[in-house]
N, C-alpha and C positions, 0 to 999 in steps of 0.2 A: 504493499498500499504507500502510496505517495504520500509524503508528510512535506508541508512548505517550508520551507526554511526562513524564518522573520528576519528583516533586514537590521533592525536593529540587533538581533544576536551577531549578526556576521560583523557588523560594522564595532560591536564590541571583541569579537573576534579577532579580528583586524589591527586595530587599538591595542590590545594587549600584545600581542604578537610585536607590532611594535615597538612599543617597550620595550619587550624583553631584547630585542634585539637590540635597542641604544644602549640598555644597562651592559651589556655584554661588551657591546662596543667602548664605553666607557673603563670600565670595569680590565677590559685586558689592555687600553691606551693606559691606566692608570698602573698598571704593571710595568708595562714599556718605561713610562719616565718615570719610575719611581727609582730607581737607580741615580741615574742624572739629578733631580731633583734631591736624592740625600746629598751627593757630593757638592749641589750647589749650597743646601742649607749648612753642611759643616764647615766649607771653606769659608763664606760670608759671614755664616749669624758666629760659627767658631771664633773667629777673629773679629769679631765686633765682639762678641763677649773678653773675650780676651784680652782686647783693648780696653775696655770699661774697666776690669779689674785693675789692670796694669794705673788706669787714670784715678783711681782710688786709695792708689796707694801710696805709702809715703816716700818711696824711690825706689823704681821697677827695675832700676840696672843691678841691684843688690838685692836681699833678700828682703823683701817689708816684713815691715813689723806691725803695722797699723794701717787701720782703711782712713783716710780722712779726704773732705771737700774741696780742702785747701785749694788744690790744682784749677780746679773749675771757678771756683771763687778769684783767685789772682789772673786766671785767663778774662772773666768776665767783668775784671776790674779796670784790664790793659788799655790802654789808651791806643795803643797798635791794633790792638783786637779790635775796639771797636771802630778806629777808622779803616781796617781793612772788612771787617762786617759790612759798613756801606760803602764800602767802593763793591765789596761782592754783590749788593744787593741792587745798586745800582746798573751793575754789569749787566746782570740776570734779567732783570725783570724791562732793562732796555732790549736786549738783545730778543728777549721773546716776546715784548709788545709788538716791534718791527718786521719779527718774523711772520706774528701772525696777521697783520694786517696783510701783509703782501703775500701772506698764502691763501687768504681769504678773496683777494681780488685774481690770483692765479688760478685756483680753483674754479669760480664763478668765467671765467676768461676759457679754461679748459673744457670747462661745459656746455658753454657756449659755441664751441666751437666740433663740438660733438668726437672729441680725438677720442681713439680707442683705446679703452682702461689698461690693456695689458701692456701699450705701449709707453701711454705715461709711467705705471709704475714701473716699468723696465729702466727708463731713464732718470726717474727718481730715485731709483735706487743705487745708483750709481756714487752720486756722495753720501749716502749716510754708509758703504763702503770705504770712505777714502780714509785711515789714520789721521786722527786728530794733529800728530808731527808732523805730516805730509802739507795738513792745511795750512799749520803754524809756517812754516816754510816755507811754501807756496805766497801769502803773504807779504813776509818779509820781503822776498825775490820784485813781490807788486808794488807795495806801500812803503818801503824804506827810501831815505832821500835819494840812494844812491839806484832805485829802483826800477821797473820797467815804466808806471806811470809818472816819478820824476823826468826820466830822460826824453819821454816824449813831450812834457811838458816843455823841457828845456827847448828840445827839436824845434815846438812850434811858438817856442817865445814865449812862451805864457809865465818865465820864470827867468830868471837873470840866473842863474844858478843853482845847482843841488841843495846849496843852502837856505835857499827862497821858498822847496818846498815845504811844505806843510808837515809835523811830526804826527804821523800816522799810526806808529808802533813805539813801543816804549811809551806811551804821555800818560798825562794826569788822569785824559777822559776817555782810556781803554778801548780808542774808537778802533783799532787792530784786533783787540778780543772781540769787540761787537761785529765786526764786520764778520770775522771767521765763524763766528756761532751765527750769527743771523744765515749766511750760505748753509752750513751742514744742516740748521733745524727748516729750511721753509721746504724742502722735499716731504719731512715726516709730517709736518702741520700738515700741507697742501695732501696727501693721499691720505689721513684721516676724513678730513672734509669733505674730501672729493669721493669718498668712499658713503658718505653719509648721503652727498647729494644726488648721489648716482642711484641711491636705493629707494627715498624717500624725497628726496627733495625736485624734479620733474616732475611729476606727478601734481605736488602742490604746486609749482610754479606756474605749470599749465590751466591749472583752476585760478591763478592769479588774473594770468592775461585773459582767459575767459571774463572775470567779473570785471575787466579793465582795469585792473590794478597798474598803477604807475613802476616803472623801475626801484625808484624808492619805497612805497609802498609794498612790492614785493621783497627786498629785502629785508626791510625792518618788519613786516607783519607773518614773513612764509622761511625766508633765508637764514636770519639770526635766530629765530627760535630754532629752526628744525636742528642745527649743528653748533648749537650754546654747549650742549653736554658734550659732546666730543672735542669740541673747538679747547672747552673747558681743562678736559681732560690731559690733551694733548700739550696746553701751555703748561701745566704741573708737572707732564714728567720733562719736557724742555726746562722748564726751568731748575728742578731739580740737577739733571744734567749738566748745565750751566752752572748752579751753586756748587758743585762738587769736583769738574772738573781741572785736570791741575798742568797737562802737557801746555794748550795754548797759554793761561796766560802766565807761565812761568818761562814760556820764547817771549811773549809779546805784550809781557807787563812790564809795570814799571818799580824801581827798587821800593818805594817806599810811598803810600802803605798798598803793600799788596793784596792779593786776593787770599783767600781764608786758606783753601788747601795748600797755596805757596807759604804762606805765613806757619802751618803747623809742620810743611816739610823741613822747614828753617829752625825753625823749636826742636823737633826730632834729630835732626842731622847735624844741633850742635855740640862743638867740642864739651862743651858745657853740660854734662850730664843730669844736671837737676833741671834743665830745661825741657828734659823729654818729655814727662810726666805732663808737661805743658802743653808738648806739639798734639799728646795724645789726646789730650781732654777735648783740643780743638778738634781733633778728626771725630770724637765722639758727638761733638758739638751738628758737624757736618752732617752727617749721617743721622740724626735725629732730623734733622731740618728737610731732608732726602727723603727718611722713609715717610716723615706726616704727607708730603709734596703729594708720595706716590699714593697713600693710602689714600687721599683725597680723591687723587685721578681715577684710582678703581671704584669711589663712590660712582664716581661722576659717568664711567663711563657702565655703571650697572644699570642709573639713572637713564642714559641715554637707550640702553637695550629693552628696559622697563614701557620706552616710549616708542619701541619698533625704528630706533634709529639704532641700525647695526655697523658697526663700526669693521 
């Protein structure tokens, strides 16, 4: 005797099978990723814990006999630290803001031109793979008083001599550092914004055009709310990177005040071993700021996913 199959029963069965396959896939992925994740946790987490312990001892170069917050107090009350902190915040915030504005404009242009995403993704991944040291050396060759742009300006009579060329590296404004960071950050932020716009923004912008909304209205009420969570997450990640990066400010920065990672390295490598705990304490402070920025960026990413703006 033929028994009709209920459509709802079939749907539940299919959903159950799909969930089972998804759970199995996640479990397999977890097993494969676990060893690499364990190595990362041990190396980075272990190093962070060891540094924290050493920063709380009275003399980590020898056998410590007590725990103390003295080194953190000394660092936070040191005028040199405060000057370095202000410089680091200025350079990190400025480079992140400039990169964000340029990335939004670039993403909108690429979206309007209907450029293939795979091609854009390939081209933009190239700067992301370039080592920081290479970027710093390239900036020196391009922007130093005897560099490419200086010689070009001299050739066209824009300056009288190389000494007249504006100081763009090792300067108190950090122009060279900011330019290096912006060049490095734009592809990352642009890819995140473009991904969101391609997934959700195109349809919403078409609706805006249908409703006769102008370019500024479409940007203000459609584009900006759509990309805001992803843009915020990308900016926080970029800020964390620029706040803790060492190579570029070490090569392109001025001798005083230094950016915090360079200042921490200077103290840690000082011939006076008593300065080493303060260098470690500064490194812990830098790591704390980076961790907070990453946590907030993940919160924004989760908010974007809940809104359907898949990164």
